[in-house]
mmCIF file of the N, C-alpha and C atoms, coordinates in Angstrom:
data_MODEL
# 
_entry.id   MODEL 
# 
loop_
_atom_site.group_PDB 
_atom_site.id 
_atom_site.type_symbol 
_atom_site.label_atom_id 
_atom_site.label_alt_id 
_atom_site.label_comp_id 
_atom_site.label_asym_id 
_atom_site.label_entity_id 
_atom_site.label_seq_id 
_atom_site.pdbx_PDB_ins_code 
_atom_site.Cartn_x 
_atom_site.Cartn_y 
_atom_site.Cartn_z 
_atom_site.occupancy 
_atom_site.B_iso_or_equiv 
_atom_site.pdbx_formal_charge 
_atom_site.auth_seq_id 
_atom_site.auth_comp_id 
_atom_site.auth_asym_id 
_atom_site.auth_atom_id 
_atom_site.pdbx_PDB_model_num 
ATOM 1   N N  . MET A 1 1  ? 122.409 117.740 97.839  1.00 0.00 ? 1  MET A N  1 
ATOM 2   C CA . MET A 1 1  ? 122.829 116.347 97.802  1.00 0.00 ? 1  MET A CA 1 
ATOM 3   C C  . MET A 1 1  ? 121.989 115.608 96.763  1.00 0.00 ? 1  MET A C  1 
ATOM 4   N N  . ALA A 1 2  ? 122.572 115.247 95.687  1.00 0.00 ? 2  ALA A N  1 
ATOM 5   C CA . ALA A 1 2  ? 121.860 114.522 94.635  1.00 0.00 ? 2  ALA A CA 1 
ATOM 6   C C  . ALA A 1 2  ? 121.537 113.105 95.095  1.00 0.00 ? 2  ALA A C  1 
ATOM 7   N N  . GLY A 1 3  ? 120.405 112.609 94.653  1.00 0.00 ? 3  GLY A N  1 
ATOM 8   C CA . GLY A 1 3  ? 120.029 111.237 94.970  1.00 0.00 ? 3  GLY A CA 1 
ATOM 9   C C  . GLY A 1 3  ? 119.136 111.072 96.181  1.00 0.00 ? 3  GLY A C  1 
ATOM 10  N N  . LYS A 1 4  ? 118.780 112.154 96.833  1.00 0.00 ? 4  LYS A N  1 
ATOM 11  C CA . LYS A 1 4  ? 117.941 112.073 98.035  1.00 0.00 ? 4  LYS A CA 1 
ATOM 12  C C  . LYS A 1 4  ? 116.562 111.496 97.695  1.00 0.00 ? 4  LYS A C  1 
ATOM 13  N N  . ILE A 1 5  ? 116.018 111.881 96.550  1.00 0.00 ? 5  ILE A N  1 
ATOM 14  C CA . ILE A 1 5  ? 114.699 111.388 96.146  1.00 0.00 ? 5  ILE A CA 1 
ATOM 15  C C  . ILE A 1 5  ? 114.744 109.874 95.959  1.00 0.00 ? 5  ILE A C  1 
ATOM 16  N N  . LYS A 1 6  ? 115.742 109.398 95.252  1.00 0.00 ? 6  LYS A N  1 
ATOM 17  C CA . LYS A 1 6  ? 115.905 107.953 95.025  1.00 0.00 ? 6  LYS A CA 1 
ATOM 18  C C  . LYS A 1 6  ? 116.066 107.225 96.360  1.00 0.00 ? 6  LYS A C  1 
ATOM 19  N N  . GLU A 1 7  ? 116.819 107.822 97.251  1.00 0.00 ? 7  GLU A N  1 
ATOM 20  C CA . GLU A 1 7  ? 117.046 107.229 98.569  1.00 0.00 ? 7  GLU A CA 1 
ATOM 21  C C  . GLU A 1 7  ? 115.731 107.098 99.349  1.00 0.00 ? 7  GLU A C  1 
ATOM 22  N N  . ILE A 1 8  ? 114.906 108.123 99.305  1.00 0.00 ? 8  ILE A N  1 
ATOM 23  C CA . ILE A 1 8  ? 113.625 108.089 100.014 1.00 0.00 ? 8  ILE A CA 1 
ATOM 24  C C  . ILE A 1 8  ? 112.707 107.035 99.394  1.00 0.00 ? 8  ILE A C  1 
ATOM 25  N N  . ILE A 1 9  ? 112.625 107.022 98.072  1.00 0.00 ? 9  ILE A N  1 
ATOM 26  C CA . ILE A 1 9  ? 111.770 106.041 97.391  1.00 0.00 ? 9  ILE A CA 1 
ATOM 27  C C  . ILE A 1 9  ? 112.201 104.623 97.758  1.00 0.00 ? 9  ILE A C  1 
ATOM 28  N N  . ASP A 1 10 ? 113.488 104.355 97.660  1.00 0.00 ? 10 ASP A N  1 
ATOM 29  C CA . ASP A 1 10 ? 114.000 103.018 97.977  1.00 0.00 ? 10 ASP A CA 1 
ATOM 30  C C  . ASP A 1 10 ? 113.746 102.652 99.434  1.00 0.00 ? 10 ASP A C  1 
ATOM 31  N N  . SER A 1 11 ? 113.892 103.622 100.312 1.00 0.00 ? 11 SER A N  1 
ATOM 32  C CA . SER A 1 11 ? 113.678 103.375 101.735 1.00 0.00 ? 11 SER A CA 1 
ATOM 33  C C  . SER A 1 11 ? 112.222 103.019 102.020 1.00 0.00 ? 11 SER A C  1 
ATOM 34  N N  . VAL A 1 12 ? 111.308 103.777 101.449 1.00 0.00 ? 12 VAL A N  1 
ATOM 35  C CA . VAL A 1 12 ? 109.880 103.515 101.665 1.00 0.00 ? 12 VAL A CA 1 
ATOM 36  C C  . VAL A 1 12 ? 109.511 102.134 101.122 1.00 0.00 ? 12 VAL A C  1 
ATOM 37  N N  . ILE A 1 13 ? 109.960 101.841 99.920  1.00 0.00 ? 13 ILE A N  1 
ATOM 38  C CA . ILE A 1 13 ? 109.636 100.544 99.315  1.00 0.00 ? 13 ILE A CA 1 
ATOM 39  C C  . ILE A 1 13 ? 110.234 99.408  100.135 1.00 0.00 ? 13 ILE A C  1 
ATOM 40  N N  . SER A 1 14 ? 111.463 99.562  100.551 1.00 0.00 ? 14 SER A N  1 
ATOM 41  C CA . SER A 1 14 ? 112.136 98.519  101.325 1.00 0.00 ? 14 SER A CA 1 
ATOM 42  C C  . SER A 1 14 ? 111.455 98.274  102.670 1.00 0.00 ? 14 SER A C  1 
ATOM 43  N N  . LYS A 1 15 ? 111.172 99.353  103.381 1.00 0.00 ? 15 LYS A N  1 
ATOM 44  C CA . LYS A 1 15 ? 110.569 99.216  104.712 1.00 0.00 ? 15 LYS A CA 1 
ATOM 45  C C  . LYS A 1 15 ? 109.144 98.679  104.640 1.00 0.00 ? 15 LYS A C  1 
ATOM 46  N N  . ARG A 1 16 ? 108.398 99.126  103.668 1.00 0.00 ? 16 ARG A N  1 
ATOM 47  C CA . ARG A 1 16 ? 106.985 98.750  103.578 1.00 0.00 ? 16 ARG A CA 1 
ATOM 48  C C  . ARG A 1 16 ? 106.791 97.351  102.988 1.00 0.00 ? 16 ARG A C  1 
ATOM 49  N N  . SER A 1 17 ? 107.660 96.963  102.054 1.00 0.00 ? 17 SER A N  1 
ATOM 50  C CA . SER A 1 17 ? 107.465 95.679  101.376 1.00 0.00 ? 17 SER A CA 1 
ATOM 51  C C  . SER A 1 17 ? 108.088 94.503  102.117 1.00 0.00 ? 17 SER A C  1 
ATOM 52  N N  . ASN A 1 18 ? 109.058 94.775  102.969 1.00 0.00 ? 18 ASN A N  1 
ATOM 53  C CA . ASN A 1 18 ? 109.759 93.707  103.696 1.00 0.00 ? 18 ASN A CA 1 
ATOM 54  C C  . ASN A 1 18 ? 110.272 92.618  102.760 1.00 0.00 ? 18 ASN A C  1 
ATOM 55  N N  . GLY A 1 19 ? 110.741 93.023  101.590 1.00 0.00 ? 19 GLY A N  1 
ATOM 56  C CA . GLY A 1 19 ? 111.321 92.072  100.653 1.00 0.00 ? 19 GLY A CA 1 
ATOM 57  C C  . GLY A 1 19 ? 110.329 91.362  99.749  1.00 0.00 ? 19 GLY A C  1 
ATOM 58  N N  . ASN A 1 20 ? 109.050 91.633  99.896  1.00 0.00 ? 20 ASN A N  1 
ATOM 59  C CA . ASN A 1 20 ? 108.036 91.003  99.058  1.00 0.00 ? 20 ASN A CA 1 
ATOM 60  C C  . ASN A 1 20 ? 107.953 91.762  97.729  1.00 0.00 ? 20 ASN A C  1 
ATOM 61  N N  . PRO A 1 21 ? 108.350 91.113  96.628  1.00 0.00 ? 21 PRO A N  1 
ATOM 62  C CA . PRO A 1 21 ? 108.380 91.820  95.341  1.00 0.00 ? 21 PRO A CA 1 
ATOM 63  C C  . PRO A 1 21 ? 107.004 92.279  94.858  1.00 0.00 ? 21 PRO A C  1 
ATOM 64  N N  . MET A 1 22 ? 105.972 91.566  95.221  1.00 0.00 ? 22 MET A N  1 
ATOM 65  C CA . MET A 1 22 ? 104.629 91.959  94.799  1.00 0.00 ? 22 MET A CA 1 
ATOM 66  C C  . MET A 1 22 ? 104.213 93.264  95.501  1.00 0.00 ? 22 MET A C  1 
ATOM 67  N N  . VAL A 1 23 ? 104.519 93.361  96.775  1.00 0.00 ? 23 VAL A N  1 
ATOM 68  C CA . VAL A 1 23 ? 104.209 94.583  97.518  1.00 0.00 ? 23 VAL A CA 1 
ATOM 69  C C  . VAL A 1 23 ? 105.068 95.737  97.003  1.00 0.00 ? 23 VAL A C  1 
ATOM 70  N N  . ALA A 1 24 ? 106.321 95.453  96.697  1.00 0.00 ? 24 ALA A N  1 
ATOM 71  C CA . ALA A 1 24 ? 107.214 96.488  96.166  1.00 0.00 ? 24 ALA A CA 1 
ATOM 72  C C  . ALA A 1 24 ? 106.663 97.047  94.858  1.00 0.00 ? 24 ALA A C  1 
ATOM 73  N N  . LYS A 1 25 ? 106.187 96.180  93.992  1.00 0.00 ? 25 LYS A N  1 
ATOM 74  C CA . LYS A 1 25 ? 105.625 96.623  92.711  1.00 0.00 ? 25 LYS A CA 1 
ATOM 75  C C  . LYS A 1 25 ? 104.349 97.432  92.935  1.00 0.00 ? 25 LYS A C  1 
ATOM 76  N N  . ALA A 1 26 ? 103.540 97.009  93.897  1.00 0.00 ? 26 ALA A N  1 
ATOM 77  C CA . ALA A 1 26 ? 102.316 97.749  94.220  1.00 0.00 ? 26 ALA A CA 1 
ATOM 78  C C  . ALA A 1 26 ? 102.658 99.144  94.744  1.00 0.00 ? 26 ALA A C  1 
ATOM 79  N N  . LEU A 1 27 ? 103.710 99.243  95.527  1.00 0.00 ? 27 LEU A N  1 
ATOM 80  C CA . LEU A 1 27 ? 104.133 100.543 96.044  1.00 0.00 ? 27 LEU A CA 1 
ATOM 81  C C  . LEU A 1 27 ? 104.645 101.440 94.918  1.00 0.00 ? 27 LEU A C  1 
ATOM 82  N N  . GLU A 1 28 ? 105.380 100.863 93.987  1.00 0.00 ? 28 GLU A N  1 
ATOM 83  C CA . GLU A 1 28 ? 105.838 101.642 92.835  1.00 0.00 ? 28 GLU A CA 1 
ATOM 84  C C  . GLU A 1 28 ? 104.635 102.197 92.072  1.00 0.00 ? 28 GLU A C  1 
ATOM 85  N N  . THR A 1 29 ? 103.620 101.371 91.913  1.00 0.00 ? 29 THR A N  1 
ATOM 86  C CA . THR A 1 29 ? 102.399 101.808 91.239  1.00 0.00 ? 29 THR A CA 1 
ATOM 87  C C  . THR A 1 29 ? 101.717 102.919 92.020  1.00 0.00 ? 29 THR A C  1 
ATOM 88  N N  . LYS A 1 30 ? 101.706 102.785 93.332  1.00 0.00 ? 30 LYS A N  1 
ATOM 89  C CA . LYS A 1 30 ? 101.095 103.812 94.176  1.00 0.00 ? 30 LYS A CA 1 
ATOM 90  C C  . LYS A 1 30 ? 101.830 105.146 94.023  1.00 0.00 ? 30 LYS A C  1 
ATOM 91  N N  . PHE A 1 31 ? 103.160 105.089 93.960  1.00 0.00 ? 31 PHE A N  1 
ATOM 92  C CA . PHE A 1 31 ? 103.936 106.315 93.736  1.00 0.00 ? 31 PHE A CA 1 
ATOM 93  C C  . PHE A 1 31 ? 103.548 106.952 92.402  1.00 0.00 ? 31 PHE A C  1 
ATOM 94  N N  . ILE A 1 32 ? 103.414 106.129 91.379  1.00 0.00 ? 32 ILE A N  1 
ATOM 95  C CA . ILE A 1 32 ? 103.056 106.647 90.054  1.00 0.00 ? 32 ILE A CA 1 
ATOM 96  C C  . ILE A 1 32 ? 101.680 107.297 90.089  1.00 0.00 ? 32 ILE A C  1 
ATOM 97  N N  . ILE A 1 33 ? 100.738 106.654 90.747  1.00 0.00 ? 33 ILE A N  1 
ATOM 98  C CA . ILE A 1 33 ? 99.388  107.212 90.861  1.00 0.00 ? 33 ILE A CA 1 
ATOM 99  C C  . ILE A 1 33 ? 99.423  108.557 91.580  1.00 0.00 ? 33 ILE A C  1 
ATOM 100 N N  . LYS A 1 34 ? 100.316 108.678 92.536  1.00 0.00 ? 34 LYS A N  1 
ATOM 101 C CA . LYS A 1 34 ? 100.423 109.925 93.294  1.00 0.00 ? 34 LYS A CA 1 
ATOM 102 C C  . LYS A 1 34 ? 101.319 110.956 92.604  1.00 0.00 ? 34 LYS A C  1 
ATOM 103 N N  . GLY A 1 35 ? 101.779 110.633 91.394  1.00 0.00 ? 35 GLY A N  1 
ATOM 104 C CA . GLY A 1 35 ? 102.499 111.614 90.595  1.00 0.00 ? 35 GLY A CA 1 
ATOM 105 C C  . GLY A 1 35 ? 104.013 111.529 90.623  1.00 0.00 ? 35 GLY A C  1 
ATOM 106 N N  . ILE A 1 36 ? 104.563 110.474 91.198  1.00 0.00 ? 36 ILE A N  1 
ATOM 107 C CA . ILE A 1 36 ? 106.017 110.329 91.252  1.00 0.00 ? 36 ILE A CA 1 
ATOM 108 C C  . ILE A 1 36 ? 106.389 108.978 90.649  1.00 0.00 ? 36 ILE A C  1 
ATOM 109 N N  . ASN A 1 37 ? 107.088 109.019 89.531  1.00 0.00 ? 37 ASN A N  1 
ATOM 110 C CA . ASN A 1 37 ? 107.513 107.787 88.873  1.00 0.00 ? 37 ASN A CA 1 
ATOM 111 C C  . ASN A 1 37 ? 108.905 107.412 89.388  1.00 0.00 ? 37 ASN A C  1 
ATOM 112 N N  . PRO A 1 38 ? 109.012 106.340 90.173  1.00 0.00 ? 38 PRO A N  1 
ATOM 113 C CA . PRO A 1 38 ? 110.316 105.952 90.726  1.00 0.00 ? 38 PRO A CA 1 
ATOM 114 C C  . PRO A 1 38 ? 111.381 105.723 89.658  1.00 0.00 ? 38 PRO A C  1 
ATOM 115 N N  . GLY A 1 39 ? 110.979 105.314 88.473  1.00 0.00 ? 39 GLY A N  1 
ATOM 116 C CA . GLY A 1 39 ? 111.928 105.068 87.391  1.00 0.00 ? 39 GLY A CA 1 
ATOM 117 C C  . GLY A 1 39 ? 112.576 106.332 86.848  1.00 0.00 ? 39 GLY A C  1 
ATOM 118 N N  . ASP A 1 40 ? 111.999 107.474 87.169  1.00 0.00 ? 40 ASP A N  1 
ATOM 119 C CA . ASP A 1 40 ? 112.541 108.745 86.683  1.00 0.00 ? 40 ASP A CA 1 
ATOM 120 C C  . ASP A 1 40 ? 113.698 109.261 87.529  1.00 0.00 ? 40 ASP A C  1 
ATOM 121 N N  . TYR A 1 41 ? 113.959 108.620 88.650  1.00 0.00 ? 41 TYR A N  1 
ATOM 122 C CA . TYR A 1 41 ? 114.969 109.134 89.579  1.00 0.00 ? 41 TYR A CA 1 
ATOM 123 C C  . TYR A 1 41 ? 116.107 108.141 89.752  1.00 0.00 ? 41 TYR A C  1 
ATOM 124 N N  . SER A 1 42 ? 117.314 108.680 89.809  1.00 0.00 ? 42 SER A N  1 
ATOM 125 C CA . SER A 1 42 ? 118.505 107.860 90.028  1.00 0.00 ? 42 SER A CA 1 
ATOM 126 C C  . SER A 1 42 ? 119.341 108.521 91.120  1.00 0.00 ? 42 SER A C  1 
ATOM 127 N N  . ASN A 1 43 ? 120.471 107.923 91.402  1.00 0.00 ? 43 ASN A N  1 
ATOM 128 C CA . ASN A 1 43 ? 121.363 108.494 92.418  1.00 0.00 ? 43 ASN A CA 1 
ATOM 129 C C  . ASN A 1 43 ? 121.967 109.818 91.968  1.00 0.00 ? 43 ASN A C  1 
ATOM 130 N N  . ASN A 1 44 ? 121.856 110.123 90.687  1.00 0.00 ? 44 ASN A N  1 
ATOM 131 C CA . ASN A 1 44 ? 122.411 111.369 90.156  1.00 0.00 ? 44 ASN A CA 1 
ATOM 132 C C  . ASN A 1 44 ? 121.348 112.432 89.908  1.00 0.00 ? 44 ASN A C  1 
ATOM 133 N N  . SER A 1 45 ? 120.097 112.120 90.206  1.00 0.00 ? 45 SER A N  1 
ATOM 134 C CA . SER A 1 45 ? 119.006 113.064 89.967  1.00 0.00 ? 45 SER A CA 1 
ATOM 135 C C  . SER A 1 45 ? 119.096 114.243 90.930  1.00 0.00 ? 45 SER A C  1 
ATOM 136 N N  . GLU A 1 46 ? 118.777 115.411 90.391  1.00 0.00 ? 46 GLU A N  1 
ATOM 137 C CA . GLU A 1 46 ? 118.742 116.604 91.231  1.00 0.00 ? 46 GLU A CA 1 
ATOM 138 C C  . GLU A 1 46 ? 117.610 116.481 92.247  1.00 0.00 ? 46 GLU A C  1 
ATOM 139 N N  . ASP A 1 47 ? 117.828 117.013 93.416  1.00 0.00 ? 47 ASP A N  1 
ATOM 140 C CA . ASP A 1 47 ? 116.824 116.953 94.469  1.00 0.00 ? 47 ASP A CA 1 
ATOM 141 C C  . ASP A 1 47 ? 115.899 118.162 94.381  1.00 0.00 ? 47 ASP A C  1 
ATOM 142 N N  . ASP A 1 48 ? 114.634 117.879 94.193  1.00 0.00 ? 48 ASP A N  1 
ATOM 143 C CA . ASP A 1 48 ? 113.607 118.909 94.129  1.00 0.00 ? 48 ASP A CA 1 
ATOM 144 C C  . ASP A 1 48 ? 112.893 118.928 95.481  1.00 0.00 ? 48 ASP A C  1 
ATOM 145 N N  . PRO A 1 49 ? 112.948 120.043 96.194  1.00 0.00 ? 49 PRO A N  1 
ATOM 146 C CA . PRO A 1 49 ? 112.319 120.105 97.521  1.00 0.00 ? 49 PRO A CA 1 
ATOM 147 C C  . PRO A 1 49 ? 110.825 119.775 97.506  1.00 0.00 ? 49 PRO A C  1 
ATOM 148 N N  . LEU A 1 50 ? 110.133 120.109 96.428  1.00 0.00 ? 50 LEU A N  1 
ATOM 149 C CA . LEU A 1 50 ? 108.702 119.805 96.348  1.00 0.00 ? 50 LEU A CA 1 
ATOM 150 C C  . LEU A 1 50 ? 108.459 118.302 96.245  1.00 0.00 ? 50 LEU A C  1 
ATOM 151 N N  . VAL A 1 51 ? 109.293 117.619 95.475  1.00 0.00 ? 51 VAL A N  1 
ATOM 152 C CA . VAL A 1 51 ? 109.164 116.169 95.339  1.00 0.00 ? 51 VAL A CA 1 
ATOM 153 C C  . VAL A 1 51 ? 109.523 115.493 96.661  1.00 0.00 ? 51 VAL A C  1 
ATOM 154 N N  . ILE A 1 52 ? 110.554 115.982 97.313  1.00 0.00 ? 52 ILE A N  1 
ATOM 155 C CA . ILE A 1 52 ? 110.948 115.410 98.607  1.00 0.00 ? 52 ILE A CA 1 
ATOM 156 C C  . ILE A 1 52 ? 109.818 115.565 99.617  1.00 0.00 ? 52 ILE A C  1 
ATOM 157 N N  . LYS A 1 53 ? 109.189 116.722 99.640  1.00 0.00 ? 53 LYS A N  1 
ATOM 158 C CA . LYS A 1 53 ? 108.064 116.954 100.556 1.00 0.00 ? 53 LYS A CA 1 
ATOM 159 C C  . LYS A 1 53 ? 106.913 116.004 100.236 1.00 0.00 ? 53 LYS A C  1 
ATOM 160 N N  . LYS A 1 54 ? 106.631 115.834 98.958  1.00 0.00 ? 54 LYS A N  1 
ATOM 161 C CA . LYS A 1 54 ? 105.559 114.934 98.542  1.00 0.00 ? 54 LYS A CA 1 
ATOM 162 C C  . LYS A 1 54 ? 105.868 113.497 98.964  1.00 0.00 ? 54 LYS A C  1 
ATOM 163 N N  . LEU A 1 55 ? 107.125 113.092 98.807  1.00 0.00 ? 55 LEU A N  1 
ATOM 164 C CA . LEU A 1 55 ? 107.531 111.746 99.220  1.00 0.00 ? 55 LEU A CA 1 
ATOM 165 C C  . LEU A 1 55 ? 107.415 111.565 100.729 1.00 0.00 ? 55 LEU A C  1 
ATOM 166 N N  . GLU A 1 56 ? 107.778 112.592 101.472 1.00 0.00 ? 56 GLU A N  1 
ATOM 167 C CA . GLU A 1 56 ? 107.647 112.517 102.927 1.00 0.00 ? 56 GLU A CA 1 
ATOM 168 C C  . GLU A 1 56 ? 106.182 112.365 103.332 1.00 0.00 ? 56 GLU A C  1 
ATOM 169 N N  . ASP A 1 57 ? 105.300 113.066 102.632 1.00 0.00 ? 57 ASP A N  1 
ATOM 170 C CA . ASP A 1 57 ? 103.865 112.946 102.907 1.00 0.00 ? 57 ASP A CA 1 
ATOM 171 C C  . ASP A 1 57 ? 103.356 111.543 102.572 1.00 0.00 ? 57 ASP A C  1 
ATOM 172 N N  . ILE A 1 58 ? 103.805 111.005 101.449 1.00 0.00 ? 58 ILE A N  1 
ATOM 173 C CA . ILE A 1 58 ? 103.403 109.650 101.058 1.00 0.00 ? 58 ILE A CA 1 
ATOM 174 C C  . ILE A 1 58 ? 103.902 108.639 102.089 1.00 0.00 ? 58 ILE A C  1 
ATOM 175 N N  . ALA A 1 59 ? 105.148 108.797 102.516 1.00 0.00 ? 59 ALA A N  1 
ATOM 176 C CA . ALA A 1 59 ? 105.713 107.886 103.517 1.00 0.00 ? 59 ALA A CA 1 
ATOM 177 C C  . ALA A 1 59 ? 104.896 107.939 104.804 1.00 0.00 ? 59 ALA A C  1 
ATOM 178 N N  . LYS A 1 60 ? 104.506 109.130 105.189 1.00 0.00 ? 60 LYS A N  1 
ATOM 179 C CA . LYS A 1 60 ? 103.701 109.287 106.401 1.00 0.00 ? 60 LYS A CA 1 
ATOM 180 C C  . LYS A 1 60 ? 102.352 108.586 106.243 1.00 0.00 ? 60 LYS A C  1 
ATOM 181 N N  . GLN A 1 61 ? 101.731 108.733 105.075 1.00 0.00 ? 61 GLN A N  1 
ATOM 182 C CA . GLN A 1 61 ? 100.453 108.074 104.806 1.00 0.00 ? 61 GLN A CA 1 
ATOM 183 C C  . GLN A 1 61 ? 100.591 106.556 104.866 1.00 0.00 ? 61 GLN A C  1 
ATOM 184 N N  . LEU A 1 62 ? 101.744 106.061 104.447 1.00 0.00 ? 62 LEU A N  1 
ATOM 185 C CA . LEU A 1 62 ? 101.982 104.618 104.440 1.00 0.00 ? 62 LEU A CA 1 
ATOM 186 C C  . LEU A 1 62 ? 102.481 104.100 105.786 1.00 0.00 ? 62 LEU A C  1 
ATOM 187 N N  . GLY A 1 63 ? 102.696 105.005 106.723 1.00 0.00 ? 63 GLY A N  1 
ATOM 188 C CA . GLY A 1 63 ? 103.159 104.596 108.043 1.00 0.00 ? 63 GLY A CA 1 
ATOM 189 C C  . GLY A 1 63 ? 104.635 104.263 108.100 1.00 0.00 ? 63 GLY A C  1 
ATOM 190 N N  . VAL A 1 64 ? 105.409 104.872 107.217 1.00 0.00 ? 64 VAL A N  1 
ATOM 191 C CA . VAL A 1 64 ? 106.851 104.623 107.166 1.00 0.00 ? 64 VAL A CA 1 
ATOM 192 C C  . VAL A 1 64 ? 107.577 105.847 107.701 1.00 0.00 ? 64 VAL A C  1 
ATOM 193 N N  . SER A 1 65 ? 108.443 105.629 108.671 1.00 0.00 ? 65 SER A N  1 
ATOM 194 C CA . SER A 1 65 ? 109.242 106.746 109.178 1.00 0.00 ? 65 SER A CA 1 
ATOM 195 C C  . SER A 1 65 ? 110.557 106.796 108.412 1.00 0.00 ? 65 SER A C  1 
ATOM 196 N N  . LEU A 1 66 ? 110.949 107.994 108.069 1.00 0.00 ? 66 LEU A N  1 
ATOM 197 C CA . LEU A 1 66 ? 112.183 108.165 107.284 1.00 0.00 ? 66 LEU A CA 1 
ATOM 198 C C  . LEU A 1 66 ? 113.338 108.570 108.170 1.00 0.00 ? 66 LEU A C  1 
# 
């Protein structure tokens, strides 16, 4: 299923930021620091199981359930 990575990124940002654009930008930066650039993924991006696992770990660290 293409787009799963984008879906996870958007979900984490949405749930954690609660609509606050400053927090959303900080989360995007945090993803980049952890090696995942949200801008590199779209709804058509291939799903890489390693990236999905990494995103799940990041979400867990941030206290976000997927």
